[in-house]
DRENSEVO-650569 format. One record per residue (C-alpha): z, y, x; residue in three letters. Coordinates in steps of 0.1 Angstrom, whole numbers, plus 5000, padded with zeros to 4 digits. Layout:
REM DRENSEVO-650569
ZYXALA
...
END
This chain:
REM DRENSEVO-650569
441574083457MET
444374323463ASN
445974313498GLU
449274203481LYS
447573863477TYR
446173833512ALA
448373533522ALA
447273343490LEU
443673433495LYS
443873303531SER
445272973520ASN
442672933492VAL
439973013517SER
441372763543MET
441672483517LEU
438172553505GLY
436772543540ARG
438372203547LEU
437172073513LEU
433572193523GLY
433872003556LYS
434971683537THR
432071713512ILE
429571753540GLN
430871453558ASP
430971243526ALA
427871353507ASP
425671543532GLY
424571903536SER
422271903506VAL
425271863482ILE
427372103501LEU
424472363500GLU
424172313462LYS
427972363458VAL
427972673480GLU
424972823462LYS
426572773427ILE
429972903440ARG
428373223454LYS
426273283422LEU
429473233401SER
431273483423LYS
428573743420SER
428473703382VAL
432273733381HIS
431874063401ASN
429574203375GLY
426074093386ASP
424673973353GLN
421273893368SER
422973613386GLY
423773433353MET
420173323348ASP
419973193384ALA
423273013379LEU
422072853346THR
418772743362GLU
420572593393GLU
422872383371ILE
420072273347LYS
417972163377ASN
420671933392LEU
419571573391SER
421871313375ASP
422971183409ASP
423771533421GLN
425771653391ILE
428771423397THR
429571533433PRO
429071893424VAL
431371863394ALA
433971683416ARG
433771963442ALA
434672233416PHE
437372013402ASN
438871983436GLN
438572353443PHE
440672423413LEU
443272163421ASN
443572313456LEU
443772663442THR
446572563419ASN
448572413447ILE
447972723469ALA
449172943440GLU
452172723432GLN
453172733468TYR
452673103470HIS
455273163443THR
457973003464ILE
456673123498SER
457973383521ARG
454973603512HIS
455873623475CYS
457373963471ASP
458674153441ALA
455174273432HIS
453973913427ILE
456873693418CYS
459473763392THR
462573923409PRO
465473683411ASP
466373623374ALA
470073553379ILE
470673863401ASN
468774073376GLU
470973933348LEU
474174023366PHE
472874373372THR
472174413334LYS
475574273325LEU
477274523348THR
475274813333GLN
476174703297LYS
479874663306ASN
479974293297ILE
483374163307GLY
483773903334LYS
485873673312ALA
483073683285GLU
480473603311THR
482573313326ALA
482873163291GLN
479073183285ALA
478573013319VAL
480972733309LYS
479072693276ASP
475672693293LEU
473672393282ASN
469972343292ILE
468472013281GLU
464771963291LEU
462971683273VAL
460071533291LEU
457671433264THR
454971163260ALA
452371433252HIS
450371383284PRO
447771653288THR
448371563324GLU
445371373335ILE
445871383372THR
446971043386ARG
450471003402ARG
448870923436THR
446871253435MET
450071443426ILE
451771293456ASN
448971413478LYS
449171763463LEU
452971773472VAL
452071673508LYS
449471953509ILE
452172193498ASN
454472083527LYS
451672143552CYS
451172503538LEU
454872563542SER
454772453578LYS
451672663586LEU
453372973573GLU
455972963601LEU
455073243626THR
456773073655ASP
454872733651LEU
453772603684ALA
449872583688PRO
450172203693LYS
452272173660GLU
449872403642ARG
446872193652HIS
448671873642LYS
449472023607THR
445972143602GLU
444571803611ARG
447071643586ARG
445871893559LEU
442271793566GLU
443171423562GLN
444971483529LEU
441971673515ILE
439671393526ALA
441971133510GLN
441871343478PHE
437971353478TRP
437570983484HIS
440070883457SER
439670873419ASP
441271193407VAL
441671063372MET
442970743357ARG
440170493348LYS
442270343320GLN
444470493293ARG
448070473305PRO
450470243287THR
453870373275PRO
455470213306MET
452970403328ASP
454070723311GLU
457670643316ALA
457070563353LYS
455270903356TRP
458371073342GLY
460670883366PHE
458470993395ALA
458971363386VAL
462771303387ILE
462571113420GLU
460171353438ASN
461571683425SER
464471703401LEU
466771473421TRP
466771733448GLU
466372043427ALA
469371993404VAL
472171993430PRO
470372263450GLU
470072493419PHE
473772433411LEU
474772503447ARG
472872843446GLU
474172923411PHE
477772843421ASP
477473083451GLU
476173363430ARG
478873313404LEU
481573323431HIS
480073653443ASP
479873803408TYR
482873653390LEU
485073543418GLY
484973183404GLU
482272913406GLY
481072623384LEU
483672353375PRO
483072043395ILE
482071853364ASP
479672123351ALA
476471993336ARG
474372303327PRO
471072113333VAL
470271763321HIS
467271573309PHE
465971353281SER
462571183276SER
460171083249TRP
458270843272MET
458870503257GLY
460670633227GLY
458070833208ASP
456570593183ARG
455170863159ASP
451570763155GLY
451670543186ASN
451370173177PRO
451870083214PHE
455470203215VAL
457469913201THR
461169813203HIS
460269583232THR
458669873251ILE
461770093243THR
464069813257ARG
461969783289GLU
461970163294VAL
465670163290LEU
466069883316LEU
463670063340LEU
465470393336SER
468770223346ARG
467170043375TRP
465670373388LYS
469070543384ALA
470670263405ALA
467970293431ASP
468370663435LEU
472170643436TYR
471970363462LEU
470070603485ARG
472770863481ASP
475570613487ILE
473870473519ASN
473670833531GLU
477270893523LEU
478370573541ILE
476770703573SER
478471043569GLU
481970973556LEU
483470803586SER
486771003584MET
490070823585THR
492471083571LYS
492971063533CYS
495371093504THR
497570803491ASP
495270763461GLU
492170703482VAL
494170473506ARG
495170263476LYS
491570253462LEU
490370153497ALA
492969873499GLU
491669723466ASN
488069703479THR
486369403494SER
486669543529GLU
488969343551ALA
490369653566THR
490570003551ALA
490670183585HIS
487770403572GLU
488870443536PRO
485870643524TYR
483470393537ARG
485370103522ALA
485170263487ILE
481470353492LEU
480570003503LYS
482069863471ASP
479970113451ILE
476970003471ARG
477669643461GLN
477969753425LEU
474569933426LEU
472869653445THR
473869393420GLU
472869623391THR
469469663406GLN
468969293412GLU
469969193376ILE
467869473360LEU
464969393383GLY
464969023372GLU
465269133335LYS
462269363339LEU
460269073353GLN
460968883321GLY
463868663332GLN
466268603303LYS
469468643321LEU
472868633303LEU
474368833331ALA
475069203324LYS
474469463350ALA
477769573364PRO
476969943363LEU
477470033326ARG
478670393327SER
478570693349ALA
482370693351SER
482270393374GLN
480570613400LEU
482270943392TRP
485870823394GLU
485970683429PRO
483670953443LEU
485671233427TYR
488871073442ALA
487071093476CYS
486071453470TYR
489571553461GLN
490971363491SER
488671533516LEU
489671873502HIS
493371803503GLU
492971663539SER
491471983552GLY
487871863551MET
486472073523GLY
483372153542ALA
482471783543ILE
483371733506ALA
481072013496ASP
478071863513GLY
476171553503SER
479171413483LEU
479171723460LEU
475471683455ASP
475971323444THR
478771423420LEU
476471683405ARG
473771423401ARG
476071183383ILE
476871453357LYS
473171553353ALA
471571213353PHE
474370973343GLY
473870593346ALA
470570603327HIS
468670883347LEU
467371033314VAL
468570993278ARG
465770843257LEU
464871013224ASP
463570793196ILE
460870953174ARG
459470813142GLN
457570943112GLU
459670993080SER
457570773057THR
458170473080ARG
461870483071HIS
461170543034ALA
458870233035ASP
461770023048VAL
463970123020LEU
461170082994SER
460469733005GLU
464169653005LEU
464969802971THR
462069612956ARG
463369282972TYR
466869352958LEU
465469422923GLY
466469792923LEU
463069942918GLY
460870122943ASP
462670372965TYR
459470562972ASN
459070632934HIS
462570772930TRP
463371142926SER
464971312956GLU
468271332936GLN
468270952931ASP
467470882967LYS
470371102979VAL
472770942955ALA
471670592966PHE
471870673003LEU
475270843002THR
476770552982ALA
475370303007GLU
476670503037LEU
480070493020ASN
479970123012SER
481869863032LYS
479369583024ARG
476069523042PRO
472969633024LEU
470369423042ILE
470469053032PRO
470468793060ARG
467568593045ASP
465268883039TRP
461868853056GLN
460369203056PRO
456769293066SER
455869343102GLU
455869723100ALA
459369733084VAL
460669473108GLN
459569693137GLU
461569993124VAL
464669763119LEU
464269613154ASP
464169963169THR
467470053151CYS
468969723164ARG
467869803199THR
469670133197ILE
472769963185ALA
472869733216THR
472970023241TYR
475670283247PRO
475570633232ARG
474770803266ASP
471470603269ALA
470070813240PHE
469371173232GLY
468471213196ALA
466571023168TYR
463871263157ILE
462171243123ILE
458771383124SER
457271533092MET
460771553078ALA
460771723044ARG
463971633025THR
467671563029ALA
466871193021SER
464671173052ASP
467771243073VAL
470171023053LEU
467770733054ALA
467870713092VAL
471670733093HIS
471870443068LEU
469370223088LEU
471270283120LEU
474570193103GLN
473069883087GLU
471769783122SER
475369783136GLY
475070113156CYS
478770173166PRO
478470543172TYR
477070863157ARG
473470933168MET
472071283166ASP
469571243137VAL
467271543140CYS
464771643113PRO
461571793128LEU
460172063105PHE
456472103115GLU
454172253088THR
454472603074LEU
455872473041ASP
458372253059ASP
459572543081LEU
460072763051ASN
461972483034ASN
464272393064ALA
467172603053GLU
467372443018SER
467272093033VAL
470172163057ILE
472172333030ARG
471772033008GLN
472871793036LEU
475972013042MET
476872003006SER
477371623008ILE
481071563017ASP
480471233035ILE
477671383056TYR
479871653072ARG
482271393085GLY
479571153094PHE
477871393118ILE
481171513132GLN
480171873123ASN
477171893147HIS
473571913135GLN
470471923156MET
467272053140VAL
463872053157MET
461372333152ILE
457772223154GLY
455372463171TYR
452172253173SER
451472153138ASP
452672473122SER
450172673144ALA
447472423136LYS
448272453099ASP
448572833096ALA
447573003129GLY
449773143156VAL
450973463140MET
451973303107SER
453473003125ALA
455473223149GLY
457073423121TRP
457773103101ALA
459472953132GLN
461573273137TYR
462573293100SER
463472923100ALA
465672953131MET
467373273117GLU
468073103084ALA
469472793101LEU
471773003123VAL
473073173092ASN
473672843074VAL
475572713104SER
477873013104GLU
478373013067GLU
479072643065GLU
480972623098GLY
479072353117PHE
477672353152GLU
473872383154LEU
471572283182THR
467972403178LEU
465472183195PHE
462172353203HIS
459072143202GLY
456972373224ARG
453772283242GLY
452172443272GLY
449672653252THR
450072953231ILE
448672753202GLY
451572513206ARG
454372763211GLY
453972803249GLY
454873133265ALA
456573243298PRO
459973073293ALA
462173383299HIS
460273603275ALA
459973333249ALA
463773263248LEU
464673633246LEU
462273673217SER
464273433195GLN
466673533167PRO
470173653178PRO
472673363181LYS
469873093181SER
470872983216LEU
474572973210LYS
474372583208GLY
472472573241GLY
468772513246LEU
466972193240ARG
463172223246VAL
460271993253THR
458372003285GLU
454971833283GLN
451971713302GLY
450671923331GLU
453372183324MET
455971933337ILE
454171943370ARG
453672323371PHE
457272403362LYS
459172103376LEU
456871923400GLY
458272063432LEU
461972113440PRO
461672483448GLU
459572543416VAL
461972353395ALA
464872563409ILE
462972873398ASN
462472723363SER
466172643360PHE
467073003371ASN
464773143344LEU
466172923317TYR
469772983327ALA
469373363330SER
467473383297ALA
470073183277ILE
472973373292LEU
471173703285GLU
470373593249ALA
473973503243ASN
475673793261LEU
473074063253LEU
471473943221PRO
468174093210PRO
468274343181PRO
468274223145GLU
464874313131PRO
464874623108LYS
463974563072GLN
460674753075GLU
459774523105TRP
460474213084ARG
458274353056LYS
455374423079LEU
455774083095MET
455473913061GLU
452274103056VAL
450974013090LEU
451873643085SER
450173623051GLN
446973803062VAL
446773603094SER
447273273076CYS
444573353051GLU
442173463078SER
442773153098TYR
442472913069ARG
439473083056LYS
437572993087VAL
439172653096VAL
439472513060GLN
436972693038GLU
433772743058ILE
431772423053PRO
429972453086GLU
433172483106PHE
433772113113VAL
430172043124PRO
430272353146TYR
433572253161PHE
432271903169ARG
429072033185GLN
430372323206THR
433472153220THR
433871813237PRO
436171693209GLU
434271373202LEU
434071293239GLU
437871353245LEU
438571023229GLY
437070863260LYS
439471053283LEU
442470833293PRO
444871113284LEU
447770913271GLY
448870603253SER
448670753219ARG
445470773198PRO
443971123195ALA
443871113157LYS
446371013131ARG
443370903110ASN
440370813131PRO
437970883102LYS
439471223092GLY
438371573100GLY
440171853117VAL
443271803096GLU
443671453110SER
443471563146LEU
446671583165ARG
447571933176ALA
446971853213ILE
443271753212PRO
442672033187TRP
443872293212ILE
442472103242PHE
438972093228SER
438872473222TRP
440272553257SER
437372363272GLN
434572583258ASN
436772893265ARG
436873023230LEU
440572893226ILE
440172963189LEU
443472823175PRO
445573043199ALA
444273383185TRP
442373333152LEU
443873543124GLY
446473733145ALA
444274033155GLY
442674053121GLU
446174083105ALA
447074363130ILE
443874553123GLN
444474513085TYR
447974673090SER
446474953111ILE
443875023084ASP
446775043059LYS
448475313079GLY
451075113098HIS
450075173134GLN
453175383142ALA
455375103128LEU
453474833148LEU
453975043180GLU
457675073173GLU
457874693168MET
455974643201CYS
458474873219ARG
461774763204GLU
461474413191TRP
461174133217PRO
459773883192PHE
456774103184PHE
456074223219SER
456173863232THR
453673763205ARG
451274043217LEU
451873943253GLY
450973583245MET
447773703228LEU
446873913258GLU
447173603280MET
444873403257VAL
442273683255TYR
442273693293SER
441473323295LYS
438773343268CYS
435173383279ASN
432773473251PRO
429873453275GLU
430673093283ILE
431373003247ALA
427873143238ARG
426372933265TYR
427872613249TYR
426372723216ASP
422972783230GLU
422972443248ARG
424672223222LEU
424772373187VAL
422072343160ASP
420472683154LYS
421572703118GLU
425272673130LEU
425072933158ARG
425773223135GLY
429373103130LEU
429873123168GLY
428473473169GLU
430873563140GLN
433873423158LEU
433073593191ARG
432573923173ALA
435973873157GLN
437573803191LEU
436174133204GLU
437574323175LYS
440974153178ASP
441274243215ILE
440674613206LYS
443274593178ALA
445974453201VAL
445274693230LEU
445374983204ASN
448874883193VAL
450074843228GLU
448475173240ASN
446874983269ASN
443275013282GLU
443074673297ASN
444574323291LEU
447674213309MET
448274563325GLN
451974473326SER
451474143343ASP
449074203373PRO
450173873390TRP
449373673359GLY
445973843356LEU
445273783393GLU
446173413388SER
443573383360ILE
440973573381ARG
441573353411LEU
440273043391ARG
437373203372ASN
434973163401THR
435472783400TYR
435972733362ILE
432672903352LYS
430472653371PRO
432572363357LEU
432072503321ASN
428372523326MET
428272183342LEU
430172043312GLN
427772203287ALA
424872053306GLU
426571713307LEU
427371723270LEU
423771803264TYR
422571513285ARG
425071253273THR
424371343237ARG
420671233241GLN
421870873245TYR
423470623222ASP
425170473252GLU
425270743280PRO
424970623317PRO
428370563332ALA
427670813360GLU
427071103335LEU
430171003315GLU
432271003346GLU
430971343356ALA
431771473321LEU
435371353324MET
435671523358VAL
434571853343THR
437171813315ILE
439871743340ALA
438772043362GLY
438672293333ILE
442172163323ALA
443372223358ALA
441872573358GLY
443172673324MET
446572543332ARG
448272543298ASN
445672323280THR
447472113254GLY
END
C-alpha cells in the first residue's frame, strides 16, 4: 500500500490484531491459526501468487462444519472493522487532498470566481437550495442497530488515538476500551435473527437521526454560513432549510402486506414522540445555559405570561413552558403508542409552537448585546426546528397504481356504472376530473368494500387526519397513465383530506420512462388539474426497475431523456417541477458518487431542488456519523449549486444519435442474455445465493412480487444483491461494453472519446462501469461455477466472463486508459483494501452453498455461517443493493 495510506493501514492492522486476540480468547488458537493461514494465503493470491489459490481452496474445503462458522465470522468482522477504519480515515486529520475529495464548497466558489458568476446570482441560488434526502425502507442494511452503535464507539476511540499529545495513561485506557468493544462485537449476534417489522425499520431510521443527523445538520449549516459570509459577505437566513428529510419506513406499502394504515399511524406517532424527545434534550440544555436577565419588551411580556411565578430570568421562564409542552406531548404520545385510546391531543401540533418563542429569545439576545450567546446552542435548535419540524421526518406514502384502480373498479361496479378497470383511458380521465370537480361525495356511507380496497381507503383517511407537514409525497409505483395520478387525488379528496398532497407518479420501466413526458403533458392539459396541484408537480424517476428491465446503459439514457423532456414540459407549460430520484446504492440501481451523478444530469433538472432516496447500508456509509454526514451535505450542496449556476453542456445532436444506438444495442444485448437464453435462470439460481437470500432477515418486505415467478418477478434489490455476492455483478455492466465495442467497430471511436471528454453524463457512465469492473472478480465467479453449477450450464458462465473481459478493454480503449480507476486512486485503494478479506468469504460462501444444498433441511449451524458470509460480502462490496 502506498505511503499515503500509512495511517489507514496502521488502524486496520491494529484493529485486526485486537480482533485476533479476541478470537484466540474466545475460540482458541486452532481457529485463530486457521483464520491467519487463510488470510495470508488470500493476501499472497491477491499479490499475484496464483499457486496459493489451490492451497486456499483446499484449506477452505477441509474446514469442518464446526470450524467454518467462526472462520466466516472472523472475516466478516475484519471487513466491518476495515470499513469503520476507512470511514474514519476520510474525516481524520491524515486525510489529505490525495485521498479525500478537496473541500467541495471551497472548490465550487473557486470555479464560480473563475467563470465570473455574479455574487447576487450565487446568493439567489443559495436561497433556493433545497436538498431533501428520503430514507427508504429498502434495507440492504443487515447490521443490527446495536452493532452499528458499537462501530460508532470504535470510531470515537480511533479519533482519540490519533491525537499526538495523548498522555500514555489515556492512550492505554483508550486502547483497552477499543479491545473491549471488539470483544463485545465478537460475542454478539452481528445480524438480526428475525426479519424486522416496519416499526423496527422506522426505529432504525430514527436512530440515524438521533445518533448522527441531529448533530450534523446544525453543524453543516454553521460551517456553510461561515463560508458564505467569507465569499458573499452574507450568510444563510435564520429560517433557511437547505437540508431536510423524509422517510419511506412505515409508509412504503408497495408489495409489502405488513405496512398497513395502522402501522403508518403508529410510525407517525413514534416520529412525533421522538421529535419531542430530542427537542426536550435541547431545551433542557438551553435552560441550563440561558440564565441571562436582560431582554427586550417582547420577551419580558412572553415571560410574564408563562407559568413561572416570577420572570426574573425571562429566557428560562419561556424555556420551562416549552419544556412542559414537550413533556406533556411525550406522555400523551407514549400512552397512545402503548395502545391506550386517549381522547387527549398532544399539545405540540406544529413547529411554530417551538419556533416563535425561541426565535423571540434569539432576537432578544442579539438586541441586548448577547449575539455570541444567541448564535450558540439556541441557533442550533432553531436550525433543527426548520430541518426536522414537529414530526422529525416527513413520511412518504407509496402504493402500486393498480391498487387505486381496484378501489375505483369495485366502487363503480357497486354504483352500477360499469367496471372502471375495463374503461378506456379517455373515459377514466373524464370520470375522474368530473368527480374531482363535483361537490357531492362519491363513496356511499353504507358501502362495504373488500378488505384490500378498505385498506387503501383507510390509508387515505389516515392521511386526512394528520397535518400536511407530517407527509412528504404520495408516490404511485408502476405509474403509467394520467388516470393513475388523478385516481389518487380523487381518493384523497373523498377521504376528507383538507390539503393538497404531492401526488408523485413513479416511472420505472423503460417504456414508462419513455412515456413520462406524454403523461405529464396530458395532466397539464386538464384545466382543473393545474389549479388542483397549485402549479407544482413532483415526478419520480425509477432507477432500479429500469436497469433490471433494460440494463444500465439503456436505462441511464432513458432516465436522462425522461428528465430532459420533463424539464422542457415544465418550462413550456409554466409549472414548477421537482424530480425525485429513486437511486439505490449500486450502479445497477442508479448509484454513483453523488457529486458526479448530479453534475451528469440534464441542464435545469435541479432547478426545483434535489429529492433523492438514500437506502440501506448507504444511509450508514453516507449519513451514519455526524462528520461523514456533513461531508455528504457539502457534496450535495456544492453539486446542486454548480449544476444550477454552471450547468453542464446540452448534448450535441451527434452525441444524442450515438447514445440512441448505444442504448438500443445494449438493451438488446442485455435482454438476449437475461430473457432469451433458456439456461439463464437455472444458471443464475445455481451460481448465486438468490434462493438462500429469502432466509436472510433483510427487511420487512417479501423479496419477490410473485413468489412463484422467475427473474422478472424478483425485486430489483435481491436481483442485484445476488450477483454482487458471487462477484460477477452482472446487472451493473451487461450490455454496456458490448454496445461501446459495437460503436467502435462502426467507426465511432473518435466521437465516443469526445463524449467521454466533454459530456459529464457519458463520462460518469464510464466511471461507474470502471468501479463495477474493479469490484468484479472473474476468478471468484468461476470458482462458484465449479463448486455449484451443473456442468452443462457452466458454458454460460464462461461466455459471460469472456464478455466481461472484452467490455473492460472496450471502456479502457475509449478512455485511453491502461488500467481501471486511474483517475480515482483512493477509490481503487479502498476496493483493494477489502479484497484480502472478501476473497476468503466468497470461497467460504461457495463451500457453504455446496454443503447446505446437499440437505433438504440444512443444519442450523451451516445456515447461520452462510448468512454470516452474505453479510460479510455485503459489507465488503459496500454498495450491494
